[in-house]
C-alpha positions in Angstrom: 117.9 127.7 116.8 120.4 127.1 119.6 121.1 123.6 121.1 120.4 124.9 124.6 116.8 125.7 123.5 115.9 122.1 123.2 118.4 119.8 124.7 117.0 120.2 128.2 113.5 119.3 127.3 112.2 116.2 128.9 110.4 113.5 127.0 107.2 114.6 128.7 107.7 118.1 127.3 108.3 116.8 123.8 105.1 114.7 123.8 103.1 117.6 125.3 104.2 119.7 122.3 103.5 117.0 119.8 100.0 116.5 121.2 99.0 120.1 120.5 99.1 119.3 116.7 96.0 117.4 115.8 93.5 117.2 113.0 90.2 115.4 113.0 90.2 112.3 110.9 87.0 113.4 109.3 88.8 116.4 107.7 92.1 114.9 106.7 91.3 115.2 103.0 90.5 118.9 103.2 93.1 121.2 101.7 93.1 123.7 104.6 94.3 121.0 106.9 97.5 120.6 105.0 98.5 123.9 106.8 98.0 122.2 110.2 100.7 119.7 109.5 103.6 119.7 112.0 105.7 122.7 111.0 105.6 125.2 113.9 108.5 126.4 115.9 107.3 124.6 118.9 107.2 121.3 117.1 110.6 121.9 115.5 112.0 122.4 119.0 110.4 119.1 120.1 111.7 117.3 117.0 115.2 118.7 117.6 115.1 117.7 121.2 114.1 114.2 120.3 117.0 113.9 117.8 119.5 115.2 120.4 118.5 112.7 123.0 118.4 110.0 120.4 122.0 110.7 119.5 123.1 110.6 123.1 121.3 107.4 123.8 122.5 105.7 120.6 126.1 106.6 121.5 125.6 105.1 125.0 124.1 101.9 123.7 126.4 101.2 120.7 128.1 98.4 122.6 124.9 96.3 123.0 123.6 96.6 119.4 125.8 93.8 118.0 124.4 91.4 120.7 120.9 92.6 120.1 121.3 92.1 116.4 122.6 88.5 117.0 119.5 87.9 119.1 117.3 89.2 116.4 119.0 87.0 113.7 118.7 83.9 116.0 115.0 84.6 116.6 114.3 85.2 112.9 116.0 81.9 112.0 114.0 80.0 114.6 110.7 81.4 113.3 111.7 80.3 109.8 112.5 76.8 111.1 109.3 76.2 113.0 106.7 78.5 111.4 104.6 78.0 108.4 107.0 78.6 105.5 107.1 82.3 104.6 103.8 83.0 106.4 104.0 86.3 108.3 100.9 85.5 110.4 102.5 82.3 111.6 105.8 84.1 112.3 104.1 86.9 114.2 102.0 84.5 116.3 105.0 82.3 117.1 106.9 85.4 118.2 104.1 86.2 120.6 104.4 82.7 122.0 108.2 83.0 122.4 107.8 86.3 124.3 105.1 84.9 126.5 107.2 81.8 127.2 110.1 84.0 128.4 112.5 82.8 125.6 113.7 86.4 125.0 114.1 87.5 128.6 116.7 86.9 131.4 113.8 86.1 133.8 112.4 83.3 131.6 109.1 85.1 132.0 107.5 88.2 130.5 105.1 90.7 132.2 103.1 93.3 130.3 103.5 96.5 132.3 103.7 100.2 131.7 107.1 100.3 133.4 109.6 103.2 133.0 111.7 102.9 129.9 115.3 101.9 130.1 115.6 103.3 126.6 113.4 106.4 126.7 114.2 108.0 123.4 115.4 105.6 120.8 112.7 103.5 119.3 115.4 101.4 117.7 116.3 100.2 121.2 112.8 99.7 122.6 112.9 96.0 121.8 115.8 95.6 124.2 113.4 96.2 127.1 111.8 92.8 126.4 115.1 91.1 127.4 114.5 92.3 130.9 111.2 90.3 131.1 108.9 93.3 131.2 107.5 95.9 128.9 104.4 97.4 127.2 103.0 97.8 123.7 105.9 99.9 122.3 108.6 97.5 123.4 106.7 94.5 122.0 105.9 96.3 118.7 109.4 97.5 118.0 110.9 94.1 118.8 108.4 92.6 116.3 109.4 95.3 113.8 113.1 94.6 114.3 112.7 90.8 113.8 110.4 91.2 110.8 113.1 93.4 109.2 115.5 90.4 109.6 112.9 88.2 107.9 112.5 90.6 105.0 108.8 91.1 105.8 106.6 94.1 106.6 105.9 94.3 110.3 105.9 98.0 111.0 105.1 99.3 114.5 102.4 101.9 114.2 100.3 104.2 116.4 96.6 103.4 117.0 93.9 104.3 119.4 92.0 101.9 121.7 89.4 104.6 122.6 87.6 105.1 119.3 85.1 102.8 117.9 84.0 104.9 115.0 86.5 106.5 112.6 84.2 109.5 112.2 84.8 110.4 115.9 87.7 112.6 116.8 90.9 110.9 117.7 93.1 113.2 119.9 96.2 111.0 119.9 97.5 107.5 119.5 97.6 105.7 122.8 98.8 102.2 121.7 101.2 100.4 119.5 100.5 97.4 117.3 102.1 95.9 114.1 101.1 96.0 110.5 101.5 92.6 108.7 101.1 92.2 104.9 99.6 88.8 104.1 98.5 87.9 100.6 98.9 91.6 99.6 96.5 92.7 102.3 97.3 94.5 105.6 96.4 92.9 108.9 97.3 94.0 112.4 98.8 92.0 115.3 98.4 93.5 118.7 101.0 91.5 120.7 100.1 93.3 123.9 96.6 92.0 123.9 97.4 88.8 121.8 94.9 89.7 119.1 94.8 89.8 115.3 92.8 92.6 113.6 91.6 93.3 110.1 90.7 96.6 108.6 87.0 96.6 108.6 86.3 100.2 107.4 89.0 102.6 106.4 91.1 103.2 109.5 88.9 101.1 111.9 90.0 97.6 112.8 88.0 94.8 114.2 89.3 91.9 116.2 89.0 88.4 114.7 88.5 86.7 118.1 86.7 89.4 120.2 84.1 91.2 118.2 83.7 94.0 120.8 87.3 95.1 120.6 88.4 97.6 118.0 91.5 99.7 117.2 91.7 102.8 115.1 94.8 103.9 113.2 95.9 107.4 114.0 97.9 108.8 111.0 98.4 112.2 112.5 100.3 110.9 115.5 102.3 108.7 113.1 103.2 111.7 111.0 104.2 113.9 114.0 106.5 111.3 115.5 107.9 109.6 112.5 107.8 112.4 109.9 106.9 112.0 106.3 104.6 113.8 103.9 100.8 114.3 104.0 100.5 112.8 100.5 102.3 109.6 101.6 100.0 109.4 104.6 97.0 109.6 102.3 98.4 106.8 100.2 98.9 104.6 103.2 95.3 105.3 104.4 94.1 104.1 101.0 96.2 101.0 101.3 94.2 100.2 104.5 90.9 101.0 102.9 91.4 98.8 99.8 91.2 95.4 101.7 87.7 96.2 102.7 86.7 95.7 99.1 88.6 92.5 98.4 88.9 89.0 99.8 90.5 88.9 103.3 91.7 86.2 105.6 88.7 84.9 107.6 88.6 83.6 111.1 88.8 80.0 110.0 92.0 80.6 108.1 93.5 82.5 111.0 92.6 79.7 113.4 94.2 77.1 111.1 97.4 79.1 110.9 97.6 79.4 114.6 96.8 75.8 115.2 99.5 74.7 112.8 102.0 77.1 114.5 101.1 75.7 117.9 101.6 72.1 116.6 105.0 73.0 115.2 106.1 74.7 118.4 105.1 71.6 120.5 107.1 69.3 118.3 110.2 71.5 118.3 111.2 71.0 121.9 114.9 70.3 121.1 115.1 73.3 118.7 113.6 75.6 121.3 116.0 74.4 124.0 119.0 75.1 121.7 117.5 78.5 120.9 117.0 79.3 124.6 120.6 78.5 125.5 122.1 80.5 122.6 119.7 83.4 123.2 120.8 83.4 126.9 124.3 84.2 125.9 123.3 87.3 123.9 120.9 88.5 126.5 123.6 88.3 129.2 126.0 90.3 127.0 123.3 92.9 126.5 122.8 93.4 130.2 126.5 93.3 130.9 127.1 96.3 128.7 124.2 98.5 129.8 
């Protein structure tokens, strides 16, 4: 397949191709659907196009990555210093507070908006968008994922749907990003965009702790199309999400206690936060200078 075949595809073209490959959640475990996994020529073109643009963008942004990594390291260290020791729920909640407080942006504010990407192709760079004081679910989720990697914790950005309330319904595609968090060997979800924590209530369906009428639904097919992997690994992951529904999970009272502790720690860490803000400002300025 020639480079010219795919290098001129736009990101919109790529996602249009990817959206054509979809299997109903109700039939994921049926053998005939294994044949519907992304393996067509059209999807191959889309994947190659994505990889091509990814390489171009990575090369363009190599100069900023050291400063971004310094910012990530600094933020991870701060979360360890003020959060509940080793508690991923506390760290995730405090990260949300830092973003909302403008600690990671040059504007000292953060606006949730579906703005045009500065970094359209490389998910490894999506978190950089937050330093400009605006972004949407994918920017928040990948920043979260990047920082949790520094912490040595699971915080994967993953695709989900906000449109489906019943996992038996057909999910056409993922339309939202959130983050998986493993707490006491059980998966939970933090949606930084909407400032909500979720638990897996029934298979792929998630319920919000604080607003019972809000649900998310994990969309494995979209995850597989964009990120790659095998159908078998995907089924294992789905089972990992289903298992917590049969064992003890964090309840709302425990979540509220963790959040209250984290709020208390943040309020009494004024000096630490001011030092962080000044040091973070240096790295953010360097990021913007080199882009």
